C-alpha atoms as one frame of an Amber mdcrd trajectory, in Angstrom:
protein
  -0.393   0.289   0.042   1.460   3.486  -0.833   0.205   7.058  -0.509   0.411
   8.924  -4.055   1.429  12.296  -3.459  -0.441  15.070  -5.639   0.718  18.550
  -6.111  -1.084  21.222  -4.644  -2.387  22.681  -7.765  -3.833  19.420  -9.069
  -6.696  17.000  -7.639  -7.114  13.301  -7.907 -10.160  11.293  -7.941 -11.409
   7.824  -7.983 -13.561   7.800 -11.300 -16.088   4.889 -11.223 -17.827   3.959
 -14.398 -21.658   2.386 -14.401 -23.974   1.163 -17.200 -26.825  -0.839 -17.826
 -27.561  -3.029 -20.498 -31.241  -3.110 -20.815 -33.927  -0.875 -20.268 -35.333
  -0.191 -16.627 -38.858  -1.779 -15.731 -41.340   1.198 -16.667 -42.548   2.410
 -13.153 -44.510   5.543 -12.159 -43.180   8.919 -12.828 -42.492  10.700  -9.516
 -43.835  13.589  -9.219 -42.471  17.290  -9.148 -42.809  20.687  -9.913 -39.670
  21.178 -12.470 -39.561  20.225 -16.060 -36.919  19.336 -18.271 -36.581  21.709
 -21.464 -34.460  20.477 -24.766 -31.741  23.284 -25.592 -31.618  22.739 -29.200
 -27.942  23.867 -30.016 -27.467  25.990 -27.025 -25.292  29.286 -27.340 -22.201
  27.721 -25.346 -21.967  31.173 -22.854 -25.570  30.165 -22.096 -24.233  26.433
 -21.613 -21.410  27.462 -19.080 -23.485  29.734 -16.726 -25.954  26.110 -16.408
 -22.783  23.694 -16.579 -21.200  26.342 -13.735 -24.137  27.028 -12.256 -24.984
  22.815 -11.324 -21.662  21.459 -11.314 -19.277  24.176  -9.931 -19.934  22.946
  -6.245 -18.626  19.694  -7.361 -15.839  21.012  -9.553 -16.551  20.160 -12.895
 -14.458  22.041 -15.302 -13.933  20.209 -18.541 -16.254  22.326 -20.453 -15.031
  25.609 -18.795 -11.812  24.585 -19.930 -12.699  24.342 -24.061 -12.586  27.118
 -26.305 -16.227  27.901 -27.919 -15.479  26.145 -31.128 -14.811  23.026 -29.109
 -17.812  23.235 -26.823 -20.071  24.290 -30.130 -18.714  21.267 -31.885 -19.925
  19.006 -28.807 -23.314  20.491 -27.621 -24.344  21.155 -31.414 -23.561  17.880
 -32.725 -27.047  16.182 -33.602 -26.282  12.857 -31.547 -25.698  15.078 -28.484
 -28.764  16.133 -26.357 -28.621  18.694 -23.741 -32.074  19.451 -21.693 -32.106
  22.289 -18.750 -34.072  21.369 -15.801 -36.343  24.522 -15.345 -38.407  25.898
 -11.837 -41.896  27.055 -11.719 -40.642  30.511 -12.567 -38.446  29.273 -15.482
 -35.049  29.352 -13.787 -32.609  26.810 -14.791 -31.342  24.811 -11.953 -30.088
  21.391 -13.821 -28.512  20.128 -16.835 -28.946  16.514 -18.394 -26.542  15.851
 -21.302 -26.941  12.915 -23.384 -24.277  11.886 -25.789 -25.347   9.222 -28.548
 -22.415   9.354 -30.785 -21.582   5.983 -30.038 -23.110   3.004 -31.989 -25.905
   1.336 -29.942 -24.967   3.245 -26.858 -25.942   6.568 -24.724 -23.660   7.938
 -22.080 -25.151  10.225 -19.779 -22.150  12.695 -19.846 -24.094  15.503 -17.239
 -26.668  15.248 -15.174 -27.271  17.203 -11.851 -29.125  19.595 -10.311 -27.719
  22.833  -7.715 -26.827  21.637  -4.414 -30.242  23.391  -3.185 -31.925  20.331
  -4.133 -30.429  17.627  -2.953 -32.185  14.859  -0.739 -35.916  16.630  -1.878
 -36.103  13.938  -4.223 -36.308  15.311  -7.464 -33.140  13.176  -8.367 -35.427
  10.149  -9.042 -37.828  12.219 -11.090 -34.970  13.628 -13.027 -33.559   9.882
 -13.733 -36.869   8.760 -14.631 -37.121  11.751 -17.621 -33.688  11.052 -18.489
 -34.371   7.134 -19.333 -37.476   8.200 -21.122 -35.081  10.134 -23.304 -31.793
   7.902 -23.092 -33.537   4.501 -24.192 -34.213   5.161 -27.876 -34.214   2.611
 -30.587 -31.522   0.493 -30.763 -30.193   2.032 -27.644 -28.354  -1.487 -25.610
 -26.061   0.290 -22.822 -26.595   3.586 -20.904 -23.394   4.182 -19.365 -22.101
   7.121 -16.792 -19.224   8.199 -14.734 -18.837   9.374 -11.127 -16.045  10.180
  -9.051 -15.131  10.998  -5.177 -15.237  14.956  -6.246 -19.320  14.650  -6.695
 -21.812  14.557  -4.431 -21.647  11.987  -1.839 -24.502  10.300  -2.126 -24.087
  10.021  -6.269 -22.976   6.388  -6.580 -25.629   4.694  -4.227 -27.892   7.136
  -6.522 -26.850   5.791  -9.790 -26.286   2.234  -8.023 -30.406   2.815  -6.906
 -31.711   3.628 -10.344 -30.322   0.507 -11.845 -26.556   0.998 -12.755 -23.670
  -1.358 -12.331 -20.296  -0.439 -10.987 -17.835  -2.225 -13.462 -14.747   0.305
 -13.258 -12.405   2.295 -11.179  -9.599   4.254 -12.426  -7.737   7.590 -10.869
  -7.936  10.313 -12.964  -5.253  13.513 -11.710  -5.654  17.197 -13.512  -5.105
  20.859 -12.619  -7.431  22.198  -9.823  -9.853  24.281 -11.948  -9.537  27.148
  -9.076  -6.248  27.461  -9.964  -6.853  27.786 -13.416  -9.154  30.471 -12.701
 -11.883  28.390 -14.199 -13.960  28.140 -10.417 -13.249  30.905  -7.501 -11.370
  29.652  -4.873 -14.302  28.631  -2.722 -15.862  26.494  -4.931 -16.265  22.923
  -4.158 -15.429  23.474  -0.439 -15.724  19.830   0.688 -12.150  19.674  -1.617
  -9.778  21.840   0.330  -8.070  24.235  -1.877  -3.826  23.944  -1.196  -2.961
  26.125  -4.219  -1.531  29.226  -2.282  -2.584  32.519  -4.058   0.355  33.740
  -6.031
């Protein structure tokens, strides 16, 4: 057993890959005052705003590090679906991104609600809505990644929804707070070790 040092300007996380290879049985749709709205070819700035709102507390950074051309190539791809979760007032408070670019498969690339909604049972509603959109004819595999930077209940939630863990990997990357992609107080559950210059 060994402890492997991580540079103070980097983060390390254990990533778990989960999948399901058959559509789960139909069950009643949980009630929710929220709605899922399809974004067709969203503006990159608008997408990043929602991505940051939902994922910033969990240090989601990948889409913030992309330039407009790279991000647009993904979110405007005809085989990628972007959905925003909206509350009764129309405020966007969640994100679902489905990637159908691999034959007969759908990757649940991003799935989340703002932290204020955690533990209020909206996740079950959102996953039921996601299943309806992900399991298109011909899809034989739905898969997702979660990691130890995500909400502590994320892994258990995915497993409760029928996903099965199939692989673990370790990922290291530059701390997005050091890069200026997120503020230093983002991801308060992960200590910010890099001292300001």
